[in-house]
N, C-alpha and C positions, 0 to 999 in steps of 0.2 A: 074533489073533496071540498065542500064548502067550509069557509073559515079555516082553511089550511094555511100553514106557514110555508112559504117558498124559501128553501134553505140552500145555501152554497157553503161548502167547506173547502177552503183554498189554502194550499201551501205554496212555497216558492217553486217546488218541483212540478206540481200538477193540481188539477181540480179533483178532490177526492170524492165529493158528493154534490149532486145538484138534484133537487126534487122536492116533493111535498112532504110535510111532516105534521104530525099531530102535536108534538111537543119536543122540547130540547132541554137537556140538563147539561150545563157547561161549567168547567172549573174556572171561575173568575179568580182574580188575584187575591181576593179576600174570602173565598168560600164558594160553594156551588150556587148557581143561579138557574132557576127554571123559567122557561119561556113557553107560553101558550098562545094560541091565536088571539088576536086583538090586544096584544101586549102594548103598553105605552112605548113610545120611542125611547131608545136606550143605547148607550155605548159604554162598554166596559173593557178593561184589560183582562187578558186571560193569564192564568197561571199554568201550572203543570198538572195534568190529570187526564181523566177520561171524559170525552165528549160523547153524550148519548143522544141519538136522534131517533125518535119513535115514528116510524112510517107505517103505512097501511100493511106493508109486507113484513113488519117486525122491527126490531131494534137494530140500528147500526151503531157501532162503537168505534171511536178513534182515540188514540193517545195523542194529546196535544201538549205543546210546551211553548208558552208565550203567544203574543199576538193580541188580537182584539175581536170582540163580538159587537155587531151593530144590528139593531132592530128598528125598522121603519116600515109602516103600512103592511104588516104581516110578511115582510121579507127579512130574513135573518142571514147575515153574512158573517161567517167565521173565517178570519184571515189569521193564520198561525205560522209561526216561524218554523216549526217542525211538527209533522203529523204523520201518523201511520194508522191504517185500519187495525183494530185489535186482532191479534193473532198473526200479523205480518211481521217479518223480521227486517231489520235495517239493512 
């Protein structure tokens, strides 16, 4: 996929997702933030909410609580203190 984002979603327990994405919507500490390919470099703190990753196979959702999101050269790293795929139980 050209101009795709390379995305990693990482919690202390495990890597929840690694792959290509068309877009991401994340719960930043002060509201939602959207990331598309070719986004400017960015680092932000995460709040509590739903992280949405749009892949070619559909949308993946994760409940996250705290951490940070970093964007550099079409690579997005989400490092969160607590994360679960939506629909999973703790």
